[in-house]
PADRENNU-675617 format. One record per residue (C-alpha): residue in one letter; y, x, z. Coordinates in steps of 0.25 Angstrom, whole numbers. Each point is the difference from the previous one (the first is absolute). Last residue first. Layout:
BEGIN
+-------+-------+-------+-------+
| vexba |     y |     x |     z |
+-------+-------+-------+-------+
|     a |     Y |     X |     Z |
...
+-------+-------+-------+-------+
This chain:
BEGIN
+-------+-------+-------+-------+
| vexba |     y |     x |     z |
+-------+-------+-------+-------+
|     g |   -48 |   -60 |   -63 |
|     n |     2 |    -9 |   -12 |
|     a |     3 |    11 |    -9 |
|     g |   -12 |     8 |     4 |
|     a |    -2 |     7 |    13 |
|     p |    -8 |    13 |    -1 |
|     t |   -13 |     3 |     6 |
|     t |     3 |    13 |     8 |
|     t |    -8 |    13 |    -4 |
|     a |     9 |     3 |   -11 |
|     k |    -6 |    13 |    -8 |
|     l |     7 |    13 |     0 |
|     g |     3 |    10 |   -11 |
|     e |    13 |     3 |     6 |
|     l |     8 |    -5 |   -12 |
|     k |    -9 |   -12 |    -1 |
|     l |     3 |    -3 |    14 |
|     a |    15 |     0 |    -2 |
|     a |    -1 |    -9 |   -12 |
|     i |    -8 |   -10 |     8 |
|     a |    10 |     1 |    11 |
|     y |    11 |    -3 |   -10 |
|     k |    -6 |   -12 |    -6 |
|     n |    -4 |    -6 |    13 |
|     t |    12 |   -10 |     0 |
|     f |     6 |    -8 |    11 |
|     t |     9 |   -13 |     4 |
|     d |     2 |    -6 |   -14 |
|     a |   -15 |    -2 |    -2 |
|     i |     0 |    -9 |    13 |
|     t |     8 |   -10 |    -8 |
|     f |    15 |    -4 |     1 |
|     g |     9 |   -11 |     3 |
|     s |    -9 |    -9 |     8 |
|     l |    -3 |     9 |    11 |
|     d |    10 |    -6 |    10 |
|     v |    -2 |     7 |    14 |
|     g |    -4 |   -10 |    11 |
|     n |    -8 |     9 |     9 |
|     a |   -13 |    -6 |    -5 |
|     k |     4 |     3 |   -14 |
|     e |     3 |    15 |     4 |
|     m |   -14 |     1 |     6 |
|     a |    -7 |    -7 |   -12 |
|     a |     7 |    10 |    -9 |
|     i |    -3 |    12 |     8 |
|     v |   -15 |    -4 |     0 |
|     k |     1 |    -3 |   -15 |
|     p |     6 |    14 |    -2 |
|     g |   -12 |     7 |     8 |
|     g |   -11 |    -7 |    -8 |
|     a |    -4 |    12 |    -8 |
|     p |     6 |    12 |     6 |
|     m |    13 |     6 |    -6 |
|     i |    -4 |    14 |    -5 |
|     g |     6 |    13 |     6 |
|     d |   -13 |     8 |     0 |
|     p |    -5 |     3 |    13 |
|     l |     5 |   -12 |     7 |
|     f |     6 |     2 |    14 |
|     q |    -4 |    -9 |    11 |
|     g |   -13 |     8 |     3 |
|     k |     9 |    10 |     7 |
|     d |     1 |    -9 |    12 |
|     t |   -10 |     6 |    10 |
|     t |     2 |    15 |    -4 |
|     l |    15 |    -3 |    -1 |
|     g |     0 |    -4 |    15 |
|     a |    -8 |    12 |     5 |
|     v |     9 |     9 |    -8 |
|     y |    13 |    -6 |     6 |
|     q |    -6 |     1 |    14 |
|     a |    -4 |    15 |    -2 |
|     k |    14 |     2 |    -6 |
|     s |     6 |    -5 |    13 |
|     i |     8 |   -13 |     0 |
|     t |    13 |    -6 |     5 |
|     a |     9 |    12 |     3 |
|     n |    -5 |     7 |   -13 |
|     s |   -12 |     5 |    -7 |
|     v |    -5 |    -6 |   -14 |
|     f |    13 |    -3 |    -7 |
|     e |     8 |    12 |     7 |
|     a |   -10 |    10 |    -6 |
|     p |     3 |    -5 |   -14 |
|     l |   -13 |    -4 |    -7 |
|     k |   -10 |    10 |    -6 |
|     d |    -7 |     2 |    12 |
|     a |    -1 |   -15 |     3 |
|     i |    -8 |    -1 |   -13 |
|     q |   -10 |    11 |     4 |
|     a |    -2 |    -7 |    13 |
|     a |    -2 |   -13 |    -6 |
|     t |   -11 |     6 |    -9 |
|     h |     1 |     2 |   -15 |
|     t |    -6 |    -6 |   -13 |
|     s |     6 |   -14 |     1 |
|     i |    14 |     6 |     4 |
|     w |     0 |     9 |   -13 |
|     h |    -4 |   -12 |    -8 |
|     m |    12 |    -7 |     5 |
|     t |     9 |    12 |    -2 |
|     a |    -5 |     1 |   -15 |
|     v |     4 |   -15 |    -1 |
|     l |    13 |     2 |     6 |
|     a |     4 |    12 |    -9 |
|     d |    -4 |    -7 |   -13 |
|     v |     7 |   -13 |     5 |
|     v |    13 |     9 |     1 |
|     k |    -3 |     5 |   -14 |
|     q |    -2 |   -14 |    -6 |
|     a |    13 |    -5 |     6 |
|     e |     8 |    12 |    -5 |
|     g |    -5 |    -2 |   -14 |
|     e |     3 |   -14 |     0 |
|     h |    14 |     1 |     5 |
|     s |     8 |   -10 |    -8 |
|     i |   -12 |   -10 |     1 |
|     v |    -3 |     3 |    14 |
|     w |    15 |    -1 |     4 |
|     d |     1 |   -14 |    -6 |
|     s |   -13 |    -4 |     7 |
|     r |     6 |     3 |    14 |
|     a |    -9 |     9 |     8 |
|     l |   -11 |    -1 |    11 |
|     l |   -10 |    10 |     3 |
|     g |   -11 |    -5 |     9 |
|     a |    -4 |    -2 |    15 |
|     a |    -7 |   -13 |     3 |
|     p |   -11 |    -6 |    -8 |
|     w |    -7 |   -10 |     9 |
|     d |   -15 |    -1 |    -4 |
|     g |    -6 |   -13 |     4 |
|     g |     1 |   -12 |    10 |
|     l |    12 |     5 |     8 |
|     a |    -6 |     2 |    14 |
|     k |   -14 |     3 |    -3 |
|     q |     2 |     7 |   -14 |
|     a |    12 |     8 |     6 |
|     g |    -9 |     5 |    12 |
|     a |   -11 |     4 |   -10 |
|     a |    10 |     7 |    -9 |
|     t |     6 |     7 |    12 |
|     a |    13 |     0 |     7 |
|     l |     2 |   -15 |     1 |
|     d |    -7 |     0 |    14 |
|     i |     4 |   -11 |     9 |
|     a |     1 |     2 |    16 |
|     s |     1 |    15 |     0 |
|     y |     4 |     4 |    14 |
|     a |    13 |     3 |     7 |
|     l |     7 |     8 |    11 |
|     k |   -12 |    10 |     3 |
|     k |     9 |    12 |    -4 |
|     s |   -11 |     4 |    -9 |
|     t |    -1 |   -13 |    -7 |
|     l |    15 |    -2 |    -2 |
|     a |     1 |    14 |    -6 |
|     g |   -12 |    -2 |    -9 |
|     v |     6 |   -13 |    -5 |
|     t |    13 |     7 |    -2 |
|     p |    -6 |    11 |    -9 |
|     q |    -5 |    -9 |    -7 |
|     t |     4 |   -14 |    -3 |
|     t |     8 |   -11 |     6 |
|     m |     0 |   -15 |     3 |
|     v |     6 |    -2 |    14 |
|     c |    -5 |    -8 |    11 |
|     d |     5 |    -6 |    13 |
|     a |    14 |     4 |    -3 |
|     s |    12 |     2 |     9 |
|     g |   -10 |     5 |    11 |
|     r |     7 |    14 |     3 |
|     q |   -12 |     8 |    -5 |
|     i |    -3 |    -9 |   -12 |
|     a |    14 |     1 |    -6 |
|     a |     1 |    14 |     4 |
|     i |   -13 |     3 |    -9 |
|     a |     7 |    -7 |   -12 |
|     t |    12 |     8 |     2 |
|     a |    -7 |    13 |     1 |
|     g |    -8 |    -2 |   -12 |
|     a |     4 |   -12 |    -9 |
|     g |    11 |   -10 |    -1 |
|     v |     0 |   -10 |    11 |
|     a |     5 |   -13 |    -7 |
|     l |    -4 |   -12 |     9 |
|     t |    -7 |   -12 |    -5 |
|     t |    -1 |   -12 |    10 |
|     y |   -12 |    -9 |     0 |
|     g |    -4 |   -15 |    -2 |
|     s |    11 |    -2 |   -10 |
|     h |    -8 |     9 |   -10 |
|     q |   -11 |   -10 |     1 |
|     v |   -13 |     4 |     7 |
|     g |   -13 |    -6 |    -7 |
|     a |    -8 |    14 |    -1 |
|     k |     3 |     1 |   -15 |
|     s |    15 |    -3 |     4 |
|     a |     0 |    12 |     9 |
|     i |    -7 |     9 |    -9 |
|     f |    11 |    -3 |   -11 |
|     q |    12 |     0 |     9 |
|     t |    -4 |    14 |     5 |
|     l |    -2 |     5 |   -14 |
|     e |    13 |    -5 |    -5 |
|     d |     7 |     7 |    12 |
|     t |    -8 |    13 |    -2 |
|     g |     5 |    -1 |   -15 |
|     s |    14 |     0 |     5 |
|     g |     8 |   -13 |     1 |
|     l |     5 |     3 |    14 |
|     d |    -3 |    15 |     2 |
|     t |   -11 |     9 |     5 |
|     v |    -7 |   -12 |     7 |
|     g |    -1 |    -3 |    14 |
|     l |    -7 |   -13 |     5 |
|     t |     6 |    -8 |    12 |
|     k |   -11 |    -9 |     5 |
|     g |     1 |   -15 |     2 |
|     k |   -12 |    -3 |    -9 |
|     f |    -6 |    13 |    -5 |
|     d |   -13 |    -2 |     7 |
|     a |    -7 |    -6 |   -13 |
|     a |     4 |    13 |    -7 |
|     s |   -11 |     7 |     8 |
|     k |    -3 |     6 |    14 |
|     v |    14 |    -1 |     6 |
|     g |     0 |     1 |    15 |
|     s |    14 |     6 |     0 |
|     k |    -1 |    10 |    12 |
|     t |    -7 |    11 |    -7 |
|     s |    11 |    -1 |   -11 |
|     c |    -5 |    -4 |   -14 |
|     m |    -1 |     9 |   -12 |
|     e |    -2 |    -9 |   -12 |
|     r |    -5 |    11 |   -10 |
|     e |     5 |     5 |   -13 |
|     g |    -6 |     8 |   -11 |
|     p |     4 |   -11 |   -10 |
|     a |   -13 |     1 |    -7 |
|     g |    -4 |     4 |   -15 |
|     s |     9 |    12 |     0 |
|     l |     7 |     9 |   -11 |
|     q |     3 |   -10 |   -11 |
|     v |     7 |     5 |   -12 |
|     l |    12 |    -5 |    -9 |
|     n |     4 |   -13 |     8 |
|     i |    10 |    -8 |    -7 |
|     v |    14 |    -6 |     3 |
|     d |     7 |    -9 |    -9 |
|     k |    10 |    -8 |     9 |
|     g |     0 |   -15 |    -2 |
|     k |     0 |    -3 |    15 |
|     s |   -15 |    -3 |     0 |
|     q |    -2 |    13 |    -8 |
|     f |     6 |     7 |    12 |
|     d |    -9 |    -6 |    10 |
|     f |   -12 |     2 |    -8 |
|     t |     3 |    14 |    -3 |
|     h |     2 |     2 |    15 |
|     i |   -15 |    -3 |     3 |
|     y |    -3 |    14 |    -6 |
|     w |     5 |     7 |    12 |
|     a |     9 |    12 |    -1 |
|     g |     3 |    13 |    -6 |
|     a |    12 |    -4 |    -7 |
|     l |     5 |     6 |   -14 |
|     d |    13 |     3 |    -7 |
|     v |     9 |     1 |    12 |
|     q |    13 |    -7 |     3 |
|     g |    -3 |    -9 |   -12 |
|     s |     1 |   -13 |     8 |
|     a |   -14 |    -3 |    -2 |
|     m |    -4 |    14 |     5 |
|     a |     9 |    -1 |    12 |
|     d |    -6 |   -14 |     3 |
|     e |   -14 |     6 |    -1 |
|     a |     3 |    11 |    10 |
|     g |     6 |    -9 |    10 |
|     v |    15 |     2 |     2 |
|     g |     3 |     4 |    15 |
|     g |    -3 |    -5 |    13 |
|     n |   -11 |    10 |     3 |
|     q |     1 |    10 |   -11 |
|     e |    -6 |     0 |   -14 |
|     t |    -6 |    13 |    -5 |
|     s |     4 |    10 |   -10 |
|     l |    -7 |     8 |   -11 |
|     e |     6 |     7 |   -12 |
|     m |   -11 |     3 |   -10 |
|     n |     2 |    11 |   -11 |
|     i |   -10 |    -5 |   -10 |
|     g |    -9 |     7 |   -10 |
|     y |   -15 |    -2 |     5 |
|     k |     0 |    13 |     8 |
|     k |    13 |    -3 |     5 |
|     y |    -4 |   -14 |     6 |
|     f |   -13 |     7 |     4 |
|     g |     5 |    11 |     9 |
|     l |   -10 |    -3 |    11 |
|     s |    11 |    -3 |    10 |
|     q |     7 |    -9 |   -10 |
|     a |   -13 |    -8 |    -2 |
|     l |    -2 |    -1 |    15 |
|     q |    14 |    -6 |     2 |
|     y |    -4 |   -12 |    -9 |
|     p |   -14 |     0 |     4 |
|     l |     4 |    -2 |    15 |
|     y |     5 |   -14 |    -1 |
|     i |   -11 |    -7 |     9 |
|     q |     1 |    12 |     9 |
|     k |    14 |    -3 |     4 |
|     d |     9 |    12 |    -2 |
|     i |     7 |    -5 |   -12 |
|     g |     4 |   -13 |     5 |
|     g |     3 |   -10 |   -11 |
|     v |     1 |    11 |   -11 |
|     m |    12 |     3 |    -8 |
|     m |    -2 |     6 |   -14 |
|     k |     9 |     8 |    -9 |
|     v |    -4 |     6 |   -13 |
|     t |     5 |    13 |    -5 |
|     p |    -4 |     4 |   -15 |
|     l |    -5 |    14 |    -1 |
|     p |     7 |    12 |    -7 |
|     g |    -7 |    11 |    -6 |
|     a |   -14 |     6 |     2 |
|     s |     5 |    11 |     9 |
|     t |     7 |   -11 |     8 |
|     k |    13 |    -6 |     0 |
|     t |     3 |   -13 |     7 |
|     s |     6 |   -11 |    -8 |
|     t |     8 |   -13 |     4 |
|     s |    -4 |   -15 |    -1 |
|     s |     9 |    -9 |     8 |
|     p |     9 |    -3 |   -12 |
|     s |   -13 |    -3 |    -8 |
|     g |    -5 |     5 |   -14 |
|     t |    -7 |    13 |     6 |
|     s |    -9 |     2 |   -12 |
|     c |   -10 |    11 |    -1 |
|     a |   -11 |   -10 |     5 |
|     a |     3 |    -9 |   -12 |
|     l |    -7 |    11 |    -9 |
|     t |   -13 |    -1 |     8 |
|     l |     0 |   -15 |     1 |
|     a |     2 |    -1 |   -15 |
|     l |   -12 |     9 |    -2 |
|     a |    -8 |    -8 |     9 |
|     g |     2 |   -12 |    -8 |
|     a |    10 |   -12 |     2 |
|     a |    -8 |   -12 |    -2 |
|     v |     3 |    -5 |    14 |
|     v |    15 |     0 |    -3 |
|     a |     2 |   -15 |    -2 |
|     v |    -9 |    -3 |    12 |
|     i |    11 |     4 |     9 |
|     s |     8 |   -12 |    -4 |
|     h |    -9 |    -9 |     8 |
|     k |    -1 |   -14 |    -6 |
|     r |     9 |    -9 |     8 |
|     m |    -7 |   -14 |     1 |
+-------+-------+-------+-------+
């Protein structure tokens, strides 16, 4: 077994973290001048920055939290047909990825040391939206259908495979189609090229309001995830290469500080207040009105964890799903895939207590 290299730096104290924050140490890190001096620049790509499931990354920017905690954050978003956020991070194009925790298992299985630094949600935030003409009521009805996912090999693809297999439908029994999100997912339902699509808010709200599709399977709430997946399903997190974390310990901690502060802010504000802080084009556009956005967020806001802590049992659920999907888990342990130490330090900095029961080394 490979003992995770990041454990070697756990003993570094708060003073070391503070001093390290002044270092830029990476070719991709530049500095921005403020009245308090230069801030290190960190680059993050998000797997669809306008999706509600990924709103904390942009919200932290809108609230000014990255700069408050000492980071100049450069945010970008993956594009349909382009390089995925997690792949951009793994290849060094960006420092961090705002993406699903499950990708750490995929990378570790391929010998790539990628770790999740803070957990933002305890449910996928997804719904299986099925055409009003599909006749699909549960995963047992997937046989013979065309199922839309954001991209082949994506987290939604893996989720679709898992819920289908739990219902006794093999992968060969249905067709998977990459439909992206937003307008392209809506178009796939509208023109009948997909019977169902796995998607999130605000696309869910748009499909519902247009009476094009209904929610056949709820993975957007903790209760829905428990029912369909057998437990908490930690989704959106902050992924990084362990070698980057070790050489940028201060920056890693400060980004987590900003995100934990954001998660607490989300837990103490309404959906309407959150929407008001996001870019206008995220919450009101050609596919959805602001009122619909707020309604969807009100329903699904419970997916967000208030403290950034990886929930107990969540990693085991992910591991079981990956094993069922044929991923080789023999070369690493669950402890290699995540850490709570940065979130715990961030909570201490804020004077907050964790309300999520934390996962241990075995998930």
